[in-house]
TORBA-880393 format. One record per residue (C-alpha): residue number from 1; residue in three letters; x, y, z. Coordinates in steps of 0.2 Angstrom, whole numbers, plus 5000, padded with zeros to 4 digits. Example, Ala and Ser with C-alpha at 12.3 -4.5 7.8 and 13.67 -1.06 7.14 Angstrom:
pos/code/px/py/pz
1/Ala/5062/4978/5039 $
2/Ser/5068/4995/5036 $
END
This chain:
pos/code/px/py/pz
1/Met/5000/5000/5000 $
2/Gln/5006/5018/4996 $
3/Pro/4996/5030/5007 $
4/Tyr/4995/5048/5004 $
5/Ile/4985/5063/5012 $
6/Val/4972/5072/5001 $
7/Ala/4963/5088/5006 $
8/Arg/4954/5103/4999 $
9/Ser/4970/5113/5000 $
10/Leu/4988/5109/5000 $
11/Asp/4991/5121/5014 $
12/Gly/4997/5112/5030 $
13/Phe/4987/5114/5046 $
14/Lys/4988/5109/5064 $
15/Ala/4975/5096/5070 $
16/Ala/4966/5097/5086 $
17/Asn/4980/5086/5095 $
18/Gly/4993/5098/5089 $
19/Ile/5000/5087/5075 $
20/Trp/5005/5096/5059 $
21/Val/4996/5089/5044 $
22/Asn/5004/5091/5027 $
23/Pro/4993/5086/5012 $
24/Asp/5001/5077/4998 $
25/Tyr/4987/5081/4985 $
26/Gly/4972/5092/4982 $
27/Phe/4956/5085/4976 $
28/Ser/4959/5090/4958 $
29/Asp/4976/5082/4956 $
30/Cys/4977/5067/4967 $
31/Pro/4980/5049/4959 $
32/Ser/4964/5039/4958 $
33/Pro/4963/5030/4975 $
34/His/4958/5012/4978 $
35/Ile/4954/5015/4996 $
36/Val/4949/5031/5005 $
37/Cys/4951/5032/5024 $
38/Ile/4941/5046/5032 $
39/Pro/4947/5050/5049 $
40/Asp/4936/5057/5063 $
41/Phe/4934/5076/5064 $
42/Phe/4926/5087/5077 $
43/Val/4907/5090/5076 $
44/Asn/4895/5094/5090 $
45/Pro/4885/5078/5094 $
46/Gly/4868/5080/5085 $
47/Glu/4872/5095/5075 $
48/Ser/4871/5096/5056 $
49/Val/4886/5100/5046 $
50/Ala/4876/5103/5030 $
51/Gly/4886/5113/5017 $
52/Met/4902/5114/5028 $
53/Tyr/4911/5100/5018 $
54/Glu/4904/5101/5001 $
55/Pro/4921/5099/4992 $
56/Glu/4925/5084/5003 $
57/Ala/4908/5077/5000 $
58/Arg/4909/5079/4981 $
59/Trp/4926/5071/4980 $
60/Leu/4921/5056/4991 $
61/Lys/4905/5053/4980 $
62/Arg/4916/5054/4964 $
63/Ser/4929/5042/4971 $
64/His/4916/5030/4976 $
65/Glu/4908/5031/4958 $
66/Asp/4925/5027/4951 $
67/Gly/4926/5011/4961 $
68/Ala/4936/5016/4977 $
69/Met/4932/5008/4994 $
70/Leu/4927/5021/5007 $
71/Ala/4932/5018/5025 $
72/Ser/4927/5029/5039 $
73/Ala/4932/5029/5058 $
74/Cys/4921/5037/5071 $
75/Ser/4913/5053/5066 $
76/Gly/4921/5051/5049 $
77/Ala/4905/5042/5044 $
78/Val/4896/5060/5044 $
79/Leu/4905/5064/5028 $
80/Leu/4898/5048/5020 $
81/Gly/4881/5055/5025 $
82/Glu/4885/5072/5017 $
83/Ala/4890/5063/5001 $
84/Gly/4873/5055/5000 $
85/Leu/4881/5037/5002 $
86/Leu/4871/5031/5017 $
87/Val/4853/5032/5010 $
88/Asp/4844/5017/5016 $
89/Cys/4860/5009/5022 $
90/Glu/4866/5002/5039 $
91/Ala/4880/5012/5047 $
92/Thr/4890/5013/5063 $
93/Ile/4898/5027/5072 $
94/His/4904/5032/5090 $
95/Trp/4889/5031/5101 $
96/Gly/4890/5050/5105 $
97/Tyr/4887/5054/5087 $
98/Val/4872/5042/5083 $
99/Ala/4860/5057/5084 $
100/Thr/4871/5066/5071 $
101/Leu/4868/5052/5058 $
102/Ser/4850/5048/5062 $
103/Asn/4844/5066/5064 $
104/Asn/4852/5073/5048 $
105/Tyr/4852/5058/5035 $
106/Pro/4835/5050/5034 $
107/Gly/4835/5032/5030 $
108/Val/4851/5028/5038 $
109/Arg/4850/5013/5050 $
110/Val/4863/5016/5064 $
111/Arg/4870/4999/5072 $
112/Val/4879/5006/5087 $
113/Asp/4880/4988/5093 $
114/Arg/4892/4984/5079 $
115/Ser/4911/4988/5078 $
116/Leu/4911/4987/5060 $
117/Val/4898/4989/5047 $
118/Leu/4899/4985/5028 $
119/Ser/4886/4995/5017 $
120/Gly/4883/5001/5000 $
121/Glu/4884/4994/4982 $
122/Ala/4896/4979/4982 $
123/Gln/4899/4983/5001 $
124/Arg/4912/4996/4996 $
125/Ile/4908/5006/5011 $
126/Val/4915/5001/5028 $
127/Met/4913/5010/5044 $
128/Ala/4921/5008/5061 $
129/Gly/4913/5014/5078 $
130/Gly/4923/5024/5091 $
131/Gly/4938/5020/5102 $
132/Ser/4950/5007/5096 $
133/Ser/4938/5000/5082 $
134/Trp/4949/5009/5070 $
135/Gln/4961/4994/5073 $
136/Asp/4948/4982/5067 $
137/Leu/4945/4993/5052 $
138/Ala/4964/4993/5048 $
139/Leu/4965/4974/5050 $
140/Tyr/4949/4972/5039 $
141/Leu/4956/4982/5025 $
142/Ile/4973/4973/5025 $
143/Ala/4964/4956/5025 $
144/Arg/4953/4962/5010 $
145/Phe/4966/4970/4999 $
146/Val/4982/4962/5004 $
147/Gly/4978/4945/5012 $
148/Leu/4971/4936/5027 $
149/Lys/4989/4930/5032 $
150/Glu/4996/4947/5032 $
151/Ala/4982/4954/5042 $
152/Met/4985/4941/5055 $
153/Glu/5003/4944/5055 $
154/Val/5000/4963/5058 $
155/Ala/4988/4958/5072 $
156/Lys/5001/4947/5080 $
157/Val/5015/4960/5079 $
158/Tyr/5004/4974/5087 $
159/Met/4996/4962/5099 $
160/Leu/4979/4967/5092 $
161/Gln/4964/4955/5095 $
162/Trp/4948/4956/5084 $
163/His/4933/4962/5093 $
164/Asp/4923/4945/5091 $
165/Leu/4938/4934/5096 $
166/Gly/4936/4923/5080 $
167/Gln/4952/4917/5073 $
168/Gln/4947/4922/5055 $
169/Pro/4934/4936/5057 $
170/Phe/4941/4945/5042 $
171/Ala/4937/4930/5031 $
172/Ser/4919/4929/5039 $
173/Leu/4916/4947/5034 $
174/Met/4922/4945/5017 $
175/Ser/4914/4929/5014 $
176/Leu/4897/4935/5017 $
177/Arg/4897/4950/5006 $
178/Gln/4881/4952/4996 $
179/Ser/4882/4950/4977 $
180/Thr/4877/4963/4963 $
181/Asp/4870/4948/4953 $
182/Ala/4852/4950/4956 $
183/Val/4848/4931/4955 $
184/Ile/4862/4926/4967 $
185/Asn/4858/4940/4979 $
186/Thr/4840/4934/4980 $
187/Cys/4847/4917/4984 $
188/Gln/4859/4924/4997 $
189/Ala/4844/4934/5005 $
190/Trp/4834/4918/5006 $
191/Leu/4848/4908/5014 $
192/Ala/4850/4921/5027 $
193/Met/4833/4916/5033 $
194/Asn/4833/4898/5029 $
195/Tyr/4851/4892/5033 $
196/Lys/4844/4878/5043 $
197/Thr/4836/4870/5028 $
198/Arg/4841/4852/5026 $
199/Ala/4847/4854/5008 $
200/Pro/4850/4873/5006 $
201/Val/4860/4872/4990 $
202/Ala/4847/4862/4980 $
203/Ala/4834/4874/4987 $
204/Met/4844/4889/4980 $
205/Val/4847/4881/4963 $
206/Ala/4828/4878/4962 $
207/Leu/4825/4896/4968 $
208/Ser/4837/4903/4954 $
209/Gly/4828/4894/4940 $
210/Leu/4845/4890/4933 $
211/Pro/4853/4873/4928 $
212/Glu/4864/4868/4943 $
213/Arg/4881/4870/4934 $
214/Ser/4876/4887/4928 $
215/Phe/4870/4892/4946 $
216/Val/4887/4886/4953 $
217/Arg/4897/4895/4941 $
218/Arg/4887/4911/4944 $
219/Phe/4887/4909/4962 $
220/Ile/4906/4907/4963 $
221/Lys/4909/4922/4952 $
222/Ala/4897/4933/4962 $
223/Ala/4901/4927/4980 $
224/Gly/4919/4921/4978 $
225/Met/4916/4904/4985 $
226/Thr/4905/4888/4981 $
227/Pro/4887/4888/4987 $
228/Leu/4891/4875/4999 $
229/Asn/4905/4884/5007 $
230/Tyr/4894/4900/5008 $
231/Val/4881/4890/5017 $
232/His/4894/4884/5030 $
233/Ala/4900/4902/5032 $
234/Val/4882/4909/5035 $
235/Arg/4879/4895/5048 $
236/Leu/4896/4897/5057 $
237/Glu/4893/4916/5058 $
238/Glu/4876/4913/5066 $
239/Ala/4884/4900/5077 $
240/Lys/4896/4913/5084 $
241/Gln/4882/4924/5088 $
242/Ile/4873/4910/5098 $
243/Leu/4889/4906/5107 $
244/Glu/4891/4924/5112 $
245/Thr/4874/4926/5118 $
246/Thr/4867/4910/5125 $
247/Asp/4872/4894/5135 $
248/Leu/4865/4883/5122 $
249/Pro/4874/4866/5122 $
250/Ile/4886/4863/5107 $
251/Glu/4876/4848/5101 $
252/Ala/4860/4857/5101 $
253/Leu/4868/4872/5093 $
254/Ala/4874/4860/5079 $
255/Asn/4856/4855/5076 $
256/Glu/4851/4873/5076 $
257/Met/4863/4876/5062 $
258/Gly/4856/4862/5052 $
259/Tyr/4870/4849/5056 $
260/Glu/4864/4832/5062 $
261/Asp/4882/4827/5066 $
262/Ala/4888/4838/5080 $
263/Ser/4906/4831/5078 $
264/Phe/4906/4837/5060 $
265/Phe/4900/4854/5065 $
266/Gly/4914/4854/5078 $
267/Arg/4927/4850/5066 $
268/Leu/4920/4863/5053 $
269/Phe/4920/4876/5066 $
270/Arg/4938/4872/5072 $
271/Arg/4944/4872/5054 $
272/Glu/4937/4889/5050 $
273/Thr/4941/4898/5067 $
274/Gly/4956/4889/5074 $
275/Ile/4947/4884/5090 $
276/Thr/4932/4873/5095 $
277/Pro/4915/4880/5099 $
278/Ala/4917/4877/5117 $
279/His/4934/4886/5117 $
280/Tyr/4926/4901/5108 $
281/Arg/4913/4903/5121 $
282/Leu/4926/4901/5135 $
283/Arg/4937/4915/5128 $
284/Leu/4922/4926/5127 $
285/Phe/4916/4921/5145 $
286/Pro/4931/4915/5155 $
287/Glu/4921/4915/5171 $
288/Arg/4910/4901/5165 $
289/Glu/4914/4884/5170 $
290/Pro/4919/4874/5154 $
291/Asp/4912/4858/5149 $
292/Leu/4928/4847/5149 $
293/Ala/4920/4834/5137 $
294/Gln/4917/4848/5124 $
295/Leu/4935/4855/5126 $
296/Met/4943/4838/5123 $
297/Glu/4951/4836/5106 $
298/Pro/4948/4820/5097 $
299/Ser/4964/4810/5094 $
300/His/4960/4808/5076 $
301/Ala/4949/4821/5067 $
302/Pro/4945/4815/5049 $
303/Gly/4944/4828/5035 $
304/Ile/4928/4837/5031 $
305/Ile/4920/4829/5016 $
306/His/4907/4839/5006 $
END
């Protein structure tokens, strides 16, 4: 990555924390960016900034139209609203600025409970809430544009831990991106509500109205993975939420996710996250007494067969 600073003027300025900022380019002469990172800026909670940042809003909108990924931290999401990019979209922001978004940009759905939110066409807008969630944002961008391995190395070097404690949360976010292919998008939306179905891939093929081979090719092109792997990804993300919020036994959880074989579910979960479901829950809630039987690793774990 080759970062540079873009501003409406090349004149340097001192930020609120006393750090001197020297822009590298103005809006009219900067190279076309692949990623635009919007930092937080001062705005009184709840107040409108309408008209105050028109040059920035125009440039952000143009960059997005040209294919750039827009990433905001904390109050930076307000500029996405000013650019008209949050209409009927989910968003996140520091809790102190929820009213700033909801009062001034009708249709935006603020998810203050989420550390990261992906929105917009092809999910090319990613927002981080307040505090240290900018670290989650940085790791996500590295994973998406450089590679998961590199993101994990950065996390290890700087001793950062992803907010949901999964071993591969970046992959989970990327794997569940929505497709711009209308047929595949319809199937993804159906799966989100019907992932427990006994034969979800066959059901999606029927829903699409396409021959099976054509469906699989279009699905891989649109979602970046096979339909079956996508089903597993959706189920595992839902399983994480249940592990985080309930005491449901692992065997019952496997059944809830549509897996009749709890051991298969356990191996799948471990392959994708690096830890067992029981360890995942224990890392989230160390005060809970672990089920030793669930924490035991089998001496031989056969490969997962699809």
